SELUM-553597 format. One record per atom (N, C-alpha, C): residue number from 1; atom name; x, y, z. Coordinates in nm, 3 decimals, m for minus. Layout:
BEGIN
   pos   site        c1        c2        c3
   NUM     CA         X         Y         Z
...
REM end
This chain:
BEGIN
   pos   site        c1        c2        c3
     1      N    m0.578     1.527    m5.858
     1     CA    m0.608     1.425    m5.815
     1      C    m0.645     1.347    m5.918
     2      N    m0.692     1.395    m6.074
     2     CA    m0.697     1.264    m6.130
     2      C    m0.556     1.237    m6.148
     3      N    m0.477     1.259    m6.168
     3     CA    m0.369     1.234    m6.186
     3      C    m0.336     1.124    m6.107
     4      N    m0.324     1.135    m5.931
     4     CA    m0.342     1.049    m5.880
     4      C    m0.416     0.886    m5.877
     5      N    m0.534     0.955    m5.900
     5     CA    m0.629     0.822    m5.928
     5      C    m0.581     0.738    m6.069
     6      N    m0.537     0.809    m6.133
     6     CA    m0.525     0.782    m6.258
     6      C    m0.389     0.664    m6.261
     7      N    m0.278     0.726    m6.152
     7     CA    m0.191     0.626    m6.131
     7      C    m0.178     0.494    m6.029
     8      N    m0.314     0.514    m5.991
     8     CA    m0.353     0.415    m5.909
     8      C    m0.337     0.235    m6.018
     9      N    m0.283     0.148    m5.962
     9     CA    m0.339     0.010    m6.006
     9      C    m0.506    m0.010    m6.005
    10      N    m0.564    m0.055    m6.144
    10     CA    m0.635    m0.086    m6.180
    10      C    m0.717    m0.195    m6.079
    11      N    m0.836    m0.231    m5.998
    11     CA    m0.907    m0.354    m5.924
    11      C    m1.032    m0.269    m5.935
    12      N    m1.135    m0.348    m5.945
    12     CA    m1.293    m0.350    m5.893
    12      C    m1.299    m0.212    m5.803
    13      N    m1.241    m0.267    m5.685
    13     CA    m1.256    m0.202    m5.589
    13      C    m1.191    m0.089    m5.550
    14      N    m1.081    m0.075    m5.589
    14     CA    m0.992     0.055    m5.648
    14      C    m1.065     0.188    m5.718
    15      N    m1.140     0.107    m5.810
    15     CA    m1.179     0.180    m5.966
    15      C    m1.328     0.242    m5.897
    16      N    m1.379     0.183    m5.791
    16     CA    m1.496     0.242    m5.743
    16      C    m1.476     0.394    m5.660
    17      N    m1.403     0.334    m5.516
    17     CA    m1.278     0.417    m5.428
    17      C    m1.250     0.515    m5.548
    18      N    m1.168     0.536    m5.648
    18     CA    m1.072     0.625    m5.727
    18      C    m1.195     0.744    m5.804
    19      N    m1.338     0.686    m5.862
    19     CA    m1.450     0.737    m5.908
    19      C    m1.522     0.818    m5.768
    20      N    m1.538     0.774    m5.735
    20     CA    m1.585     0.862    m5.604
    20      C    m1.510     0.988    m5.524
    21      N    m1.358     0.987    m5.543
    21     CA    m1.312     1.063    m5.473
    21      C    m1.223     1.157    m5.582
    22      N    m1.257     1.115    m5.669
    22     CA    m1.268     1.212    m5.828
    22      C    m1.364     1.275    m5.819
    23      N    m1.454     1.247    m5.807
    23     CA    m1.602     1.302    m5.829
    23      C    m1.581     1.425    m5.722
    24      N    m1.587     1.372    m5.591
    24     CA    m1.595     1.492    m5.491
    24      C    m1.500     1.596    m5.503
    25      N    m1.390     1.535    m5.522
    25     CA    m1.212     1.612    m5.536
    25      C    m1.269     1.732    m5.631
    26      N    m1.280     1.662    m5.764
    26     CA    m1.333     1.804    m5.894
    26      C    m1.435     1.876    m5.833
    27      N    m1.495     1.860    m5.788
    27     CA    m1.675     1.948    m5.711
    27      C    m1.601     2.061    m5.624
    28      N    m1.486     2.023    m5.583
    28     CA    m1.424     2.125    m5.447
    28      C    m1.395     2.238    m5.541
    29      N    m1.318     2.227    m5.658
    29     CA    m1.310     2.358    m5.746
    29      C    m1.439     2.444    m5.798
    30      N    m1.557     2.299    m5.861
    30     CA    m1.603     2.378    m5.913
    30      C    m1.701     2.429    m5.861
    31      N    m1.719     2.418    m5.700
    31     CA    m1.862     2.493    m5.619
    31      C    m1.729     2.616    m5.618
    32      N    m1.626     2.625    m5.581
    32     CA    m1.559     2.676    m5.504
    32      C    m1.540     2.860    m5.656
    33      N    m1.561     2.801    m5.769
    33     CA    m1.531     2.864    m5.813
    33      C    m1.701     2.929    m5.875
    34      N    m1.810     2.893    m5.852
    34     CA    m1.875     2.943    m5.825
    34      C    m1.899     3.026    m5.726
    35      N    m1.861     2.988    m5.598
    35     CA    m1.823     3.030    m5.470
    35      C    m1.800     3.254    m5.537
    36      N    m1.720     3.180    m5.543
    36     CA    m1.672     3.336    m5.608
    36      C    m1.736     3.474    m5.666
    37      N    m1.835     3.345    m5.766
    37     CA    m1.921     3.451    m5.839
    37      C    m2.065     3.458    m5.801
    38      N    m2.063     3.435    m5.638
    38     CA    m2.159     3.482    m5.603
    38      C    m2.250     3.596    m5.585
    39      N    m2.383     3.617    m5.646
    39     CA    m2.430     3.771    m5.635
    39      C    m2.463     3.848    m5.494
    40      N    m2.446     3.756    m5.351
    40     CA    m2.430     3.835    m5.294
    40      C    m2.303     3.759    m5.143
    41      N    m2.315     3.814    m4.991
    41     CA    m2.211     3.692    m4.910
    41      C    m2.286     3.647    m4.929
    42      N    m2.395     3.654    m4.888
    42     CA    m2.490     3.464    m4.859
    42      C    m2.524     3.397    m4.929
    43      N    m2.515     3.451    m5.068
    43     CA    m2.472     3.362    m5.185
    43      C    m2.371     3.256    m5.145
    44      N    m2.252     3.365    m5.124
    44     CA    m2.148     3.345    m5.118
    44      C    m2.082     3.222    m5.024
    45      N    m2.164     3.248    m4.858
    45     CA    m2.144     3.193    m4.759
    45      C    m2.180     3.032    m4.795
    46      N    m2.398     3.028    m4.876
    46     CA    m2.378     2.900    m4.864
    46      C    m2.343     2.836    m4.968
    47      N    m2.267     2.888    m5.055
    47     CA    m2.189     2.772    m5.169
    47      C    m2.028     2.769    m5.091
    48      N    m1.972     2.866    m5.040
    48     CA    m1.898     2.804    m5.012
    48      C    m1.905     2.658    m4.852
    49      N    m2.035     2.664    m4.840
    49     CA    m2.077     2.539    m4.718
    49      C    m2.100     2.439    m4.813
    50      N    m2.124     2.430    m4.925
    50     CA    m2.133     2.343    m4.983
    50      C    m1.929     2.277    m5.040
    51      N    m1.835     2.404    m5.092
    51     CA    m1.739     2.405    m5.078
    51      C    m1.671     2.293    m4.914
    52      N    m1.728     2.356    m4.817
    52     CA    m1.629     2.218    m4.686
    52      C    m1.721     2.112    m4.718
    53      N    m1.841     2.093    m4.776
    53     CA    m1.884     1.956    m4.778
    53      C    m1.815     1.866    m4.890
    54      N    m1.782     1.903    m5.000
    54     CA    m1.724     1.814    m5.111
    54      C    m1.538     1.843    m4.999
    55      N    m1.521     1.906    m4.996
    55     CA    m1.331     1.873    m4.869
    55      C    m1.373     1.769    m4.826
    56      N    m1.473     1.787    m4.710
    56     CA    m1.492     1.634    m4.631
    56      C    m1.551     1.543    m4.699
    57      N    m1.617     1.533    m4.834
    57     CA    m1.587     1.417    m4.839
    57      C    m1.529     1.375    m4.926
    58      N    m1.392     1.427    m4.987
    58     CA    m1.250     1.443    m5.029
    58      C    m1.185     1.359    m4.944
    59      N    m1.201     1.387    m4.838
    59     CA    m1.118     1.366    m4.688
    59      C    m1.176     1.199    m4.682
    60      N    m1.319     1.204    m4.671
    60     CA    m1.342     1.062    m4.672
    60      C    m1.328     0.999    m4.721
    61      N    m1.304     0.972    m4.875
    61     CA    m1.289     0.917    m4.963
    61      C    m1.133     0.853    m4.962
    62      N    m1.060     0.929    m4.954
    62     CA    m0.883     0.951    m4.872
    62      C    m0.877     0.863    m4.818
    63      N    m0.942     0.843    m4.706
    63     CA    m0.982     0.804    m4.583
    63      C    m0.972     0.605    m4.610
    64      N    m1.022     0.604    m4.647
    64     CA    m1.097     0.503    m4.700
    64      C    m0.990     0.458    m4.775
    65      N    m0.934     0.485    m4.841
    65     CA    m0.789     0.459    m4.976
    65      C    m0.704     0.383    m4.843
    66      N    m0.642     0.515    m4.767
    66     CA    m0.524     0.468    m4.700
    66      C    m0.568     0.331    m4.596
    67      N    m0.675     0.350    m4.517
    67     CA    m0.717     0.241    m4.435
    67      C    m0.786     0.134    m4.465
    68      N    m0.765     0.084    m4.634
    68     CA    m0.807    m0.055    m4.653
    68      C    m0.687    m0.101    m4.713
    69      N    m0.568     0.037    m4.752
    69     CA    m0.411    m0.027    m4.788
    69      C    m0.398    m0.059    m4.952
    70      N    m0.541    m0.016    m5.046
    70     CA    m0.542    m0.006    m5.156
    70      C    m0.462     0.087    m5.271
    71      N    m0.415     0.184    m5.208
    71     CA    m0.318     0.317    m5.260
    71      C    m0.178     0.312    m5.149
    72      N    m0.070     0.374    m5.176
    72     CA     0.007     0.392    m5.149
    72      C     0.001     0.517    m4.985
    73      N    m0.007     0.438    m4.916
    73     CA    m0.042     0.510    m4.768
    73      C     0.047     0.689    m4.769
    74      N     0.145     0.696    m4.809
    74     CA     0.241     0.824    m4.852
    74      C     0.182     0.952    m4.909
    75      N     0.112     0.888    m5.041
    75     CA     0.088     0.971    m5.145
    75      C    m0.041     1.010    m5.084
    76      N    m0.157     0.925    m5.046
    76     CA    m0.272     0.946    m4.956
    76      C    m0.245     1.069    m4.856
    77      N    m0.156     1.029    m4.749
    77     CA    m0.157     1.153    m4.671
    77      C    m0.164     1.287    m4.690
    78      N    m0.078     1.247    m4.811
    78     CA    m0.001     1.405    m4.861
    78      C    m0.132     1.531    m4.923
    79      N    m0.240     1.407    m4.960
    79     CA    m0.366     1.445    m4.996
    79      C    m0.456     1.528    m4.905
    80      N    m0.445     1.373    m4.827
    80     CA    m0.494     1.427    m4.746
    80      C    m0.522     1.519    m4.640
    81      N    m0.376     1.578    m4.629
    81     CA    m0.338     1.675    m4.554
    81      C    m0.394     1.794    m4.619
    82      N    m0.371     1.838    m4.745
    82     CA    m0.438     1.903    m4.853
    82      C    m0.549     1.932    m4.854
    83      N    m0.635     1.861    m4.852
    83     CA    m0.758     1.846    m4.833
    83      C    m0.849     1.925    m4.647
    84      N    m0.745     1.872    m4.605
    84     CA    m0.786     1.905    m4.448
    84      C    m0.729     2.040    m4.402
    85      N    m0.627     2.101    m4.488
    85     CA    m0.613     2.242    m4.513
    85      C    m0.696     2.340    m4.563
    86      N    m0.759     2.297    m4.725
    86     CA    m0.882     2.362    m4.699
    86      C    m0.982     2.352    m4.654
    87      N    m1.032     2.246    m4.614
    87     CA    m1.124     2.267    m4.511
    87      C    m1.064     2.382    m4.399
    88      N    m0.989     2.341    m4.321
    88     CA    m0.959     2.413    m4.200
    88      C    m0.936     2.600    m4.272
    89      N    m0.934     2.624    m4.379
    89     CA    m0.904     2.776    m4.430
    89      C    m1.057     2.809    m4.491
    90      N    m1.159     2.694    m4.539
    90     CA    m1.277     2.772    m4.575
    90      C    m1.321     2.792    m4.481
    91      N    m1.310     2.727    m4.329
    91     CA    m1.402     2.727    m4.212
    91      C    m1.370     2.876    m4.132
    92      N    m1.246     2.985    m4.211
    92     CA    m1.215     3.079    m4.144
    92      C    m1.262     3.170    m4.147
REM end
């Protein structure tokens, strides 16, 4: 995600969306790592819930990028598909 956003052209609007996207996307990994270190099943489940929320937020920022035509639709669509799959897998 960091590589993807750094490859985008720099405009004020795009920079705002890219920063939000990176924050949400990198939070997924950090929270997933934390969930795997949970002290109980309930702790794990709670932390996985945070992962789901961050994945949903990441999906939101990607959708904004696509709908506003601020980035290549194909690249953003591929990333959106990845995060949608992660969200579905986490719910299982």
